[in-house]
C-alpha positions as a Markdown table, in Angstrom:
| # | Residue | x | y | z |
|---|---|---|---|---|
| 1 | Met | -24.7 | -159.9 | -44.0 |
| 2 | Leu | -25.7 | -160.1 | -40.4 |
| 3 | Pro | -25.7 | -163.5 | -38.7 |
| 4 | His | -29.1 | -164.8 | -37.6 |
| 5 | Met | -31.0 | -162.2 | -39.7 |
| 6 | Ser | -34.0 | -164.5 | -40.1 |
| 7 | Asp | -34.3 | -164.8 | -36.3 |
| 8 | Ile | -34.1 | -161.1 | -35.9 |
| 9 | Trp | -36.9 | -160.5 | -38.5 |
| 10 | Glu | -39.0 | -163.2 | -36.9 |
| 11 | His | -38.7 | -161.4 | -33.5 |
| 12 | Val | -39.5 | -158.0 | -35.1 |
| 13 | Leu | -42.5 | -159.4 | -36.9 |
| 14 | Thr | -44.0 | -161.4 | -34.1 |
| 15 | Gly | -42.9 | -159.6 | -31.0 |
| 16 | Ile | -42.7 | -155.9 | -31.9 |
| 17 | Cys | -44.9 | -155.1 | -34.9 |
| 18 | Pro | -48.2 | -156.5 | -33.5 |
| 19 | Lys | -47.8 | -154.1 | -30.5 |
| 20 | Met | -47.3 | -151.0 | -32.8 |
| 21 | Pro | -50.3 | -148.7 | -33.2 |
| 22 | Pro | -51.8 | -148.9 | -36.7 |
| 23 | Gln | -51.4 | -145.2 | -37.3 |
| 24 | Pro | -49.3 | -143.3 | -38.2 |
| 25 | Arg | -48.0 | -145.8 | -40.7 |
| 26 | His | -44.2 | -145.8 | -40.8 |
| 27 | Thr | -41.8 | -146.2 | -43.7 |
| 28 | Phe | -39.4 | -149.1 | -43.9 |
| 29 | Phe | -36.3 | -148.9 | -46.1 |
| 30 | Phe | -34.4 | -152.1 | -47.1 |
| 31 | Asp | -30.9 | -151.9 | -48.3 |
| 32 | Leu | -29.9 | -155.5 | -49.1 |
| 33 | Ala | -26.2 | -155.0 | -49.4 |
| 34 | Asp | -24.3 | -156.8 | -52.1 |
| 35 | Pro | -26.3 | -159.8 | -53.3 |
| 36 | Glu | -23.2 | -161.5 | -54.6 |
| 37 | Lys | -21.9 | -161.6 | -51.0 |
| 38 | Thr | -25.2 | -162.6 | -49.4 |
| 39 | Gly | -26.6 | -164.9 | -52.0 |
| 40 | Ser | -30.3 | -165.1 | -52.8 |
| 41 | Ala | -31.1 | -165.4 | -49.1 |
| 42 | Gly | -29.9 | -161.8 | -48.8 |
| 43 | His | -33.1 | -160.4 | -50.2 |
| 44 | Pro | -36.4 | -160.1 | -48.2 |
| 45 | Gln | -38.0 | -163.2 | -49.8 |
| 46 | Gly | -35.0 | -165.2 | -48.6 |
| 47 | His | -35.9 | -164.3 | -45.1 |
| 48 | Gly | -39.7 | -164.7 | -45.6 |
| 49 | Ile | -40.3 | -161.1 | -44.7 |
| 50 | Asp | -41.4 | -159.4 | -47.9 |
| 51 | Arg | -45.2 | -159.7 | -47.4 |
| 52 | Pro | -45.4 | -159.6 | -43.6 |
| 53 | Val | -43.4 | -156.3 | -43.4 |
| 54 | Gln | -45.9 | -154.7 | -45.8 |
| 55 | Glu | -48.6 | -155.4 | -43.3 |
| 56 | Tyr | -47.0 | -152.9 | -40.9 |
| 57 | Phe | -44.9 | -150.6 | -43.1 |
| 58 | Asp | -44.8 | -148.8 | -46.4 |
| 59 | Val | -41.8 | -150.6 | -47.8 |
| 60 | Tyr | -39.1 | -149.2 | -50.1 |
| 61 | Leu | -36.2 | -151.3 | -51.5 |
| 62 | Gly | -32.9 | -149.7 | -52.3 |
| 63 | Leu | -31.0 | -151.3 | -55.1 |
| 64 | Asn | -28.3 | -150.2 | -57.5 |
| 65 | Glu | -28.5 | -151.5 | -61.1 |
| 66 | Lys | -26.4 | -154.6 | -60.5 |
| 67 | Glu | -28.4 | -155.5 | -57.4 |
| 68 | Ser | -31.7 | -155.0 | -59.2 |
| 69 | Phe | -30.7 | -157.4 | -62.0 |
| 70 | His | -29.6 | -160.0 | -59.5 |
| 71 | Ile | -32.8 | -159.7 | -57.5 |
| 72 | Gly | -34.8 | -159.8 | -60.7 |
| 73 | Glu | -33.2 | -163.1 | -61.7 |
| 74 | Val | -33.8 | -164.5 | -58.2 |
| 75 | Val | -37.5 | -163.8 | -58.3 |
| 76 | Gly | -37.8 | -165.0 | -61.9 |
| 77 | Tyr | -38.1 | -161.7 | -63.8 |
| 78 | Lys | -37.3 | -162.4 | -67.5 |
| 79 | Gly | -36.8 | -158.8 | -68.6 |
| 80 | Ala | -33.9 | -157.4 | -70.6 |
| 81 | Arg | -30.6 | -157.0 | -68.9 |
| 82 | Gly | -29.0 | -153.5 | -69.5 |
| 83 | Gly | -25.5 | -153.1 | -70.6 |
């Protein structure tokens, strides 16, 4: 829900991450906020950062149940929806 988030990620991935030492490998935790408020662009793929971040960090994604179903739908997961 931050303005210019894609620009921020672009700077982090091109200006900061390449200068980091490869070890120790750090952990990166994403909390995507409410996907209904942010839309599908509120998840890492919407910012084009899901794969590049994994090059530099061990990535964990924090989702509640509602968010996980929303993100599953966005990425095309056809699993059962809980109730």
